[in-house]
N, CA, C and O atoms as a MOPAC input file, in Angstrom:
PM7 MOZYME 1SCF
protein

 N     97.28700 1   127.64000 1    97.67300 1
 C     96.46100 1   128.44200 1    98.55300 1
 C     95.01900 1   128.42400 1    98.13500 1
 O     94.68000 1   128.55800 1    96.95900 1
 N     94.18700 1   128.25700 1    99.12000 1
 C     92.74900 1   128.17500 1    98.80300 1
 C     92.11000 1   129.49000 1    98.34300 1
 O     92.60100 1   130.58100 1    98.63400 1
 N     90.98200 1   129.34100 1    97.60500 1
 C     90.20300 1   130.45800 1    97.23700 1
 C     89.78200 1   131.08700 1    98.60200 1
 O     89.48000 1   130.41800 1    99.59000 1
 N     89.79700 1   132.50900 1    98.53900 1
 C     89.48600 1   133.20200 1    99.80300 1
 C     88.04000 1   132.86400 1   100.34200 1
 O     87.71600 1   133.12800 1   101.50000 1
 N     87.27000 1   132.32000 1    99.51800 1
 C     85.91700 1   132.01800 1    99.97800 1
 C     85.87500 1   130.46900 1   100.27800 1
 O     84.77800 1   129.96600 1   100.52100 1
 N     86.92300 1   129.74700 1   100.27300 1
 C     86.88100 1   128.35900 1   100.56900 1
 C     86.45600 1   128.11800 1   102.04200 1
 O     86.78700 1   128.91600 1   102.91900 1
 N     85.74400 1   127.04900 1   102.29700 1
 C     85.41900 1   126.71800 1   103.64800 1
 C     86.41500 1   125.69600 1   104.14900 1
 O     86.79700 1   124.80000 1   103.39700 1
 N     86.89500 1   125.81200 1   105.53100 1
 C     87.89400 1   124.83800 1   105.93700 1
 C     87.50300 1   123.44000 1   105.88700 1
 O     88.30000 1   122.50800 1   105.77200 1
 N     86.08800 1   123.32200 1   105.98900 1
 C     85.58300 1   121.87200 1   105.90600 1
 C     85.71500 1   121.31100 1   104.52300 1
 O     85.96300 1   120.11200 1   104.39300 1
 N     85.56800 1   122.08800 1   103.48200 1
 C     85.85500 1   121.57700 1   102.12400 1
 C     87.25900 1   121.28900 1   101.87600 1
 O     87.58500 1   120.28300 1   101.24700 1
 N     88.18700 1   122.19700 1   102.37900 1
 C     89.54500 1   121.96600 1   102.26400 1
 C     90.00600 1   120.64600 1   102.98600 1
 O     90.78500 1   119.82000 1   102.50900 1
 N     89.40500 1   120.58600 1   104.19600 1
 C     89.82300 1   119.37700 1   105.05500 1
 C     89.31000 1   117.99800 1   104.43600 1
 O     89.96000 1   116.97100 1   104.63100 1
 N     88.22100 1   117.99200 1   103.74100 1
 C     87.77600 1   116.88200 1   103.06900 1
 C     88.67600 1   116.50400 1   101.90600 1
 O     88.97300 1   115.33100 1   101.68400 1
 N     89.09600 1   117.50200 1   101.18300 1
 C     90.06100 1   117.28900 1   100.07000 1
 C     91.38200 1   116.75000 1   100.53200 1
 O     91.90300 1   115.81700 1    99.92100 1
 N     91.97600 1   117.31800 1   101.63100 1
 C     93.21300 1   116.87400 1   102.19900 1
 C     93.10700 1   115.61500 1   102.77300 1
 O     94.07800 1   114.87200 1   102.62400 1
 N     92.05900 1   115.16600 1   103.45600 1
 C     91.84800 1   113.89800 1   104.08200 1
 C     91.78800 1   112.81100 1   102.96300 1
 O     92.37700 1   111.74000 1   103.10800 1
 N     91.06900 1   113.10400 1   101.85200 1
 C     90.94300 1   112.10100 1   100.77600 1
 C     92.26300 1   111.94100 1   100.07100 1
 O     92.68500 1   110.80000 1    99.88600 1
 N     93.01200 1   113.07100 1    99.62600 1
 C     94.32700 1   113.08600 1    99.13700 1
 C     95.29000 1   112.20100 1    99.94100 1
 O     96.02500 1   111.39800 1    99.36600 1
 N     95.28100 1   112.35200 1   101.27400 1
 C     96.36900 1   111.65700 1   102.21300 1
 C     95.81100 1   110.31600 1   102.63600 1
 O     96.59100 1   109.50500 1   103.13300 1
 N     94.48800 1   109.99400 1   102.48100 1
 C     94.05900 1   108.73100 1   102.84400 1
 C     93.71100 1   108.63600 1   104.39500 1
 O     93.67100 1   107.56400 1   104.99900 1
 N     93.48100 1   109.78200 1   104.92600 1
 C     93.07100 1   109.85100 1   106.33500 1
 C     91.59900 1   109.83800 1   106.53600 1
 O     90.96400 1   110.76900 1   106.04100 1
 N     90.97900 1   108.92700 1   107.18300 1
 C     89.57700 1   108.96500 1   107.39300 1
 C     89.00800 1   109.91900 1   108.45000 1
 O     87.80200 1   110.15200 1   108.52900 1
 N     89.93500 1   110.46500 1   109.26400 1
 C     89.49800 1   111.44500 1   110.26200 1
 C     90.58600 1   112.44000 1   110.66200 1
 O     91.75500 1   112.30100 1   110.30200 1
 N     90.17500 1   113.39900 1   111.38500 1
 C     91.13800 1   114.46300 1   111.84700 1
 C     90.68600 1   114.81100 1   113.31200 1
 O     89.49900 1   114.96600 1   113.59800 1
 N     91.66000 1   114.91700 1   114.17500 1
 C     91.32200 1   115.22300 1   115.56200 1
 C     92.53100 1   115.77600 1   116.36200 1
 O     93.62600 1   115.86600 1   115.80600 1
 N     92.37000 1   116.12400 1   117.56900 1
 C     93.53500 1   116.55800 1   118.41900 1
 C     94.66400 1   115.63900 1   118.28800 1
 O     94.43900 1   114.43300 1   118.39800 1
 N     95.83900 1   116.05500 1   118.07000 1
 C     96.95600 1   115.21000 1   118.05400 1
 C     97.50000 1   114.93600 1   116.54900 1
 O     98.60800 1   114.45800 1   116.30600 1
 N     96.52100 1   115.32400 1   115.56200 1
 C     96.91700 1   115.13000 1   114.22000 1
 C     97.53800 1   116.44000 1   113.69100 1
 O     96.99600 1   117.19300 1   112.88200 1
 N     98.68600 1   116.60000 1   114.22800 1
 C     99.37100 1   117.93000 1   113.93300 1
 C     99.77500 1   118.13500 1   112.40100 1
 O     99.62200 1   119.20400 1   111.80800 1
 N    100.27900 1   117.04500 1   111.86800 1
 C    100.74300 1   117.03000 1   110.43500 1
 C     99.44400 1   117.41800 1   109.57300 1
 O     99.45800 1   118.35600 1   108.77500 1
 N     98.35600 1   116.63600 1   109.80000 1
 C     97.29600 1   116.70000 1   108.96000 1
 C     96.55900 1   118.17500 1   109.05200 1
 O     96.11600 1   118.77100 1   108.07100 1
 N     96.51100 1   118.64600 1   110.39800 1
 C     95.98500 1   119.97900 1   110.61300 1
 C     96.75600 1   121.12400 1   109.85100 1
 O     96.22800 1   122.06800 1   109.26200 1
 N     98.07700 1   120.86900 1   109.96900 1
 C     99.05900 1   121.83500 1   109.29900 1
 C     98.84400 1   121.77100 1   107.78100 1
 O     98.93400 1   122.79300 1   107.10200 1
 N     98.57400 1   120.62700 1   107.27000 1
 C     98.30400 1   120.50000 1   105.79600 1
 C     97.09300 1   121.24900 1   105.36400 1
 O     97.05200 1   121.83800 1   104.28400 1
 N     96.06700 1   121.22200 1   106.24700 1
 C     94.77600 1   121.79800 1   106.07200 1
 C     95.03700 1   123.38100 1   106.08200 1
 O     94.61800 1   124.10100 1   105.17600 1
 N     95.71100 1   123.82700 1   107.10200 1
 C     95.90800 1   125.16700 1   107.31300 1
 C     96.76400 1   125.71700 1   106.12600 1
 O     96.48600 1   126.80300 1   105.61900 1
 N     97.74800 1   124.99800 1   105.71700 1
 C     98.54900 1   125.46900 1   104.60600 1
 C     97.72100 1   125.56800 1   103.38000 1
 O     97.83600 1   126.56100 1   102.66100 1
 N     96.90600 1   124.62700 1   103.09200 1
 C     95.99600 1   124.80100 1   101.89100 1
 C     95.03800 1   126.02700 1   102.07400 1
 O     94.68700 1   126.69100 1   101.09900 1
 N     94.67400 1   126.27500 1   103.19600 1
 C     93.89500 1   127.53100 1   103.43900 1
 C     94.56500 1   128.83700 1   103.38000 1
 O     93.93200 1   129.88900 1   103.29200 1
 N     95.94600 1   128.76400 1   103.43200 1
 C     96.73900 1   129.86200 1   103.26600 1
 C     97.05000 1   130.49900 1   104.72300 1
 O     97.49300 1   131.64400 1   104.81400 1
 N     96.82600 1   129.79600 1   105.71000 1
 C     97.01200 1   130.32700 1   107.03000 1
 C     98.61300 1   130.05700 1   107.45300 1
 O     99.27000 1   129.07700 1   107.10400 1
 N     98.99400 1   130.96300 1   108.13700 1
 C    100.41900 1   131.01000 1   108.59900 1
 C    100.65000 1   129.97300 1   109.64200 1
 O     99.81500 1   129.91000 1   110.54400 1
 N    101.68700 1   129.12600 1   109.65500 1
 C    101.82200 1   128.07400 1   110.73800 1
 C    102.07600 1   128.76800 1   112.03300 1
 O    102.76100 1   129.79000 1   112.08000 1
 N    101.51500 1   128.20800 1   113.11400 1
 C    101.58600 1   128.78700 1   114.42200 1
 C    101.66700 1   127.75900 1   115.52800 1
 O    101.02500 1   127.87800 1   116.57200 1
 N    102.48100 1   126.73800 1   115.26800 1
 C    102.65700 1   125.65500 1   116.23600 1
 C    101.43100 1   124.90500 1   116.57500 1
 O    100.63200 1   124.59500 1   115.69100 1
 N    101.23900 1   124.59200 1   117.84500 1
 C    100.03100 1   123.92800 1   118.23200 1
 C     98.71200 1   124.73000 1   118.06400 1
 O     97.60500 1   124.19300 1   118.03600 1
 N     98.92100 1   125.99800 1   117.96100 1
 C     97.72200 1   126.82500 1   117.67700 1
 C     97.15000 1   126.61500 1   116.39800 1
 O     95.96600 1   126.88500 1   116.20000 1
 N     97.89000 1   126.15500 1   115.50500 1
 C     97.38300 1   125.79600 1   114.13100 1
 C     96.36700 1   124.68000 1   114.19200 1
 O     95.34000 1   124.77100 1   113.51900 1
 N     96.59100 1   123.65100 1   114.94800 1
 C     95.72100 1   122.58000 1   115.10400 1
 C     94.45400 1   123.10200 1   115.79100 1
 O     93.36000 1   122.79600 1   115.31800 1
 N     94.54200 1   123.85500 1   116.85300 1
 C     93.44800 1   124.42200 1   117.57900 1
 C     92.52700 1   125.26700 1   116.60200 1
 O     91.29700 1   125.21200 1   116.62900 1
 N     93.21700 1   126.00200 1   115.79400 1
 C     92.50300 1   126.92300 1   114.84700 1
 C     91.70700 1   126.08600 1   113.78800 1
 O     90.55700 1   126.38800 1   113.47000 1
 N     92.33800 1   125.08800 1   113.29500 1
 C     91.74100 1   124.13100 1   112.37900 1
 C     90.52400 1   123.45600 1   112.99900 1
 O     89.43500 1   123.44900 1   112.42500 1
 N     90.73000 1   122.90700 1   114.14600 1
 C     89.61800 1   122.15500 1   114.70400 1
 C     88.47900 1   123.06300 1   115.16200 1
 O     87.31200 1   122.68100 1   115.09100 1
 N     88.82400 1   124.29100 1   115.64100 1
 C     87.70000 1   125.21800 1   116.03400 1
 C     86.92300 1   125.62800 1   114.77700 1
 O     85.69800 1   125.73300 1   114.83500 1
 N     87.57800 1   125.85700 1   113.67700 1
 C     86.88400 1   126.15600 1   112.36800 1
 C     86.05900 1   125.04600 1   111.95600 1
 O     84.96200 1   125.28600 1   111.45100 1
 N     86.45600 1   123.86200 1   112.11100 1
 C     85.59800 1   122.69900 1   111.71200 1
 C     84.47400 1   122.45600 1   112.66500 1
 O     83.45800 1   121.84800 1   112.32700 1
 N     84.67600 1   122.95600 1   113.90300 1
 C     83.54500 1   122.87600 1   114.90500 1
 C     82.37700 1   123.77200 1   114.47000 1
 O     81.19400 1   123.46600 1   114.62400 1
 N     82.83500 1   124.93900 1   113.89700 1
 C     81.79200 1   125.91500 1   113.55300 1
 C     81.10200 1   125.58800 1   112.31000 1
 O     79.91800 1   125.88000 1   112.14200 1
 N     81.89500 1   124.91800 1   111.33100 1
 C     81.40200 1   124.60600 1   109.95800 1
 C     81.83700 1   123.24300 1   109.68600 1
 O     82.82200 1   123.13200 1   108.95600 1
 N     81.27400 1   122.14900 1   110.14900 1
 C     81.66000 1   120.83700 1   109.74300 1
 C     81.44800 1   120.37400 1   108.23100 1
 O     82.13700 1   119.50100 1   107.70400 1
 N     80.47100 1   121.02300 1   107.62800 1
 C     80.19100 1   120.61500 1   106.17400 1
 C     79.88700 1   119.15600 1   106.22900 1
 O     79.19200 1   118.68200 1   107.12800 1
 N     80.41200 1   118.43500 1   105.26100 1
 C     80.25600 1   116.97500 1   105.06900 1
 C     80.77500 1   116.05400 1   106.16600 1
 O     80.36700 1   114.90000 1   106.30100 1
 N     81.68500 1   116.61700 1   106.93500 1
 C     82.42000 1   115.84500 1   108.02900 1
 C     81.45900 1   115.58800 1   109.10800 1
 O     80.64200 1   116.43700 1   109.46500 1
 N     81.55700 1   114.39700 1   109.63700 1
 C     80.74500 1   113.92000 1   110.81300 1
 C     81.58100 1   114.40400 1   112.04600 1
 O     82.71200 1   113.98600 1   112.29300 1
 N     80.86500 1   115.38500 1   112.83500 1
 C     81.62400 1   115.87300 1   114.03400 1
 C     81.20100 1   114.99000 1   115.28600 1
 O     80.11400 1   114.42300 1   115.40400 1
 N     82.20700 1   114.97100 1   116.16400 1
 C     82.06200 1   114.17500 1   117.35500 1
 C     83.14100 1   114.49400 1   118.34500 1
 O     83.93400 1   115.41100 1   118.13300 1
 N     83.18200 1   113.78100 1   119.38000 1
 C     84.20800 1   113.85900 1   120.45000 1
 C     84.70400 1   112.52400 1   120.80200 1
 O     83.89400 1   111.59700 1   120.82200 1
 N     85.86400 1   112.32800 1   121.06600 1
 C     86.45700 1   111.10500 1   121.61900 1
 C     87.20800 1   111.43600 1   122.85300 1
 O     87.69300 1   112.55500 1   123.01700 1
 N     87.31400 1   110.46700 1   123.73800 1
 C     88.02100 1   110.60000 1   125.04500 1
 C     89.50800 1   110.06200 1   124.82700 1
 O     89.74900 1   108.92100 1   124.43200 1
 N     90.35500 1   110.89800 1   125.09200 1
 C     91.84800 1   110.52500 1   124.95200 1
 C     92.16300 1   109.60700 1   126.19700 1
 O     91.52800 1   109.63800 1   127.25100 1
 N     93.24300 1   108.78000 1   125.92100 1
 C     93.64100 1   107.90600 1   126.97200 1
 C     94.20100 1   108.73600 1   128.23400 1
 O     94.68600 1   109.85000 1   128.03800 1
 N     94.13900 1   108.24900 1   129.38800 1
 C     94.53400 1   108.89000 1   130.62000 1
 C     96.09300 1   109.10400 1   130.60200 1
 O     96.59200 1   110.05300 1   131.20800 1
 N     96.82800 1   108.22900 1   129.91800 1
 C     98.33000 1   108.26700 1   129.90300 1
 C     98.86700 1   109.12800 1   128.93000 1
 O    100.09500 1   109.11800 1   128.84400 1
 N     98.19300 1   109.92800 1   128.11900 1
 C     98.59400 1   110.79600 1   127.04500 1
 C     98.63800 1   112.23900 1   127.54800 1
 O     98.24300 1   112.47100 1   128.69000 1
 N     99.07800 1   113.19200 1   126.79100 1
 C     99.17000 1   114.51300 1   127.19200 1
 C     97.75900 1   115.18400 1   127.49100 1
 O     97.63700 1   116.16100 1   128.23000 1
 N     96.71800 1   114.56000 1   126.84300 1
 C     95.40000 1   115.18700 1   127.12000 1
 C     94.70700 1   114.67500 1   128.43200 1
 O     93.69100 1   115.20000 1   128.88700 1
 N     95.30000 1   113.68400 1   128.95500 1
 C     94.83700 1   113.18600 1   130.23200 1
 C     93.38900 1   112.86000 1   130.44700 1
 O     92.74100 1   113.25100 1   131.41800 1
 N     92.95800 1   112.16100 1   129.53100 1
 C     91.45200 1   111.66900 1   129.59100 1
 C     90.46100 1   112.59900 1   129.18900 1
 O     89.27100 1   112.36600 1   129.39900 1
 N     90.90800 1   113.78300 1   128.54600 1
 C     89.93800 1   114.83800 1   128.15600 1
 C     89.21400 1   114.39800 1   126.88500 1
 O     89.74700 1   113.59400 1   126.12000 1
 N     87.99600 1   114.91900 1   126.64900 1
 C     87.28200 1   114.77800 1   125.56000 1
 C     87.88600 1   115.74100 1   124.48100 1
 O     88.13000 1   116.90200 1   124.81100 1
 N     88.13000 1   115.32000 1   123.24200 1
 C     88.59600 1   116.18100 1   122.19600 1
 C     87.73100 1   116.10200 1   120.96400 1
 O     86.96500 1   115.15500 1   120.78600 1
 N     87.86300 1   117.15800 1   120.06600 1
 C     87.03900 1   117.23900 1   118.83600 1
 C     87.60000 1   116.05400 1   117.84400 1
 O     88.78400 1   115.72000 1   117.85100 1
 N     86.68900 1   115.50600 1   117.06000 1
 C     87.09300 1   114.52400 1   116.16100 1
 C     86.10500 1   114.74400 1   115.01000 1
 O     84.91300 1   114.96000 1   115.23100 1
 N     86.64500 1   114.68200 1   113.73100 1
 C     85.85400 1   114.83000 1   112.62200 1
 C     86.28200 1   113.74100 1   111.62400 1
 O     87.45500 1   113.47300 1   111.36500 1
 N     85.17400 1   113.12700 1   111.08000 1
 C     85.48600 1   111.93400 1   110.17000 1
 C     84.71700 1   112.15800 1   108.92500 1
 O     83.70000 1   112.85100 1   108.90800 1
 N     85.24800 1   111.51700 1   107.79600 1
 C     84.57900 1   111.48800 1   106.58700 1
 C     83.44900 1   110.58300 1   106.58400 1
 O     83.59500 1   109.52900 1   107.20400 1
 N     82.27300 1   110.81800 1   105.95900 1
 C     81.20400 1   110.04100 1   105.86200 1
 C     81.59800 1   108.54300 1   105.34000 1
 O     82.49700 1   108.41400 1   104.50900 1
 N     81.01200 1   107.61100 1   105.76900 1
 C     81.29600 1   106.21600 1   105.33600 1
 C     81.28700 1   106.17100 1   103.79800 1
 O     80.42300 1   106.72200 1   103.11600 1
 N     82.33900 1   105.45700 1   103.30400 1
 C     82.36600 1   105.23300 1   101.82100 1
 C     82.98300 1   106.34300 1   101.06200 1
 O     83.43600 1   106.11200 1    99.94000 1
 N     83.04000 1   107.53100 1   101.58000 1
 C     83.70400 1   108.71100 1   100.90200 1
 C     85.11000 1   108.45800 1   100.55200 1
 O     85.52200 1   108.70500 1    99.41800 1
 N     85.87300 1   107.97300 1   101.48400 1
 C     87.35800 1   107.73300 1   101.34300 1
 C     87.52700 1   106.45400 1   100.29200 1
 O     88.34700 1   106.50200 1    99.37500 1
 N     86.78800 1   105.47100 1   100.49000 1
 C     86.99600 1   104.28600 1    99.78200 1
 C     86.62800 1   104.49400 1    98.29400 1
 O     87.29800 1   103.96500 1    97.40700 1
 N     85.54300 1   105.27900 1    98.03100 1
 C     85.12400 1   105.57300 1    96.67400 1
 C     86.17900 1   106.49400 1    96.00300 1
 O     86.44800 1   106.29000 1    94.81900 1
 N     86.73500 1   107.40100 1    96.62100 1
 C     87.59500 1   108.31600 1    95.99200 1
 C     89.04600 1   107.65200 1    95.72800 1
 O     89.74700 1   108.07600 1    94.81000 1
 N     89.41200 1   106.73900 1    96.45200 1
 C     90.73400 1   106.05500 1    96.31700 1
 C     90.77700 1   105.15900 1    95.17400 1
 O     91.79800 1   105.04100 1    94.49600 1
 N     89.66800 1   104.50200 1    94.93000 1
 C     89.64300 1   103.48700 1    93.80800 1
 C     89.80400 1   104.09900 1    92.45800 1
 O     89.80200 1   103.38700 1    91.45300 1

């Protein structure tokens, strides 16, 4: 469980580096649930992902915030969704 003063962006960076994921976005249920678990948040189905992404939108920290358009043939039907990625080189440097 995270320190009560931990920011979700800092926890997300740690989880992303540990799991080797360069980004997190809508549809990354497992990754969002890992971030929420580390924050000490109770799992709440798809709302967990929404909660994590909303928190990252408010405080992205080191993560690069953006939006990507989902394919028209998936459940998001071409909508723009939140996308957060590690700065270039951060993942590579920490894996070596």
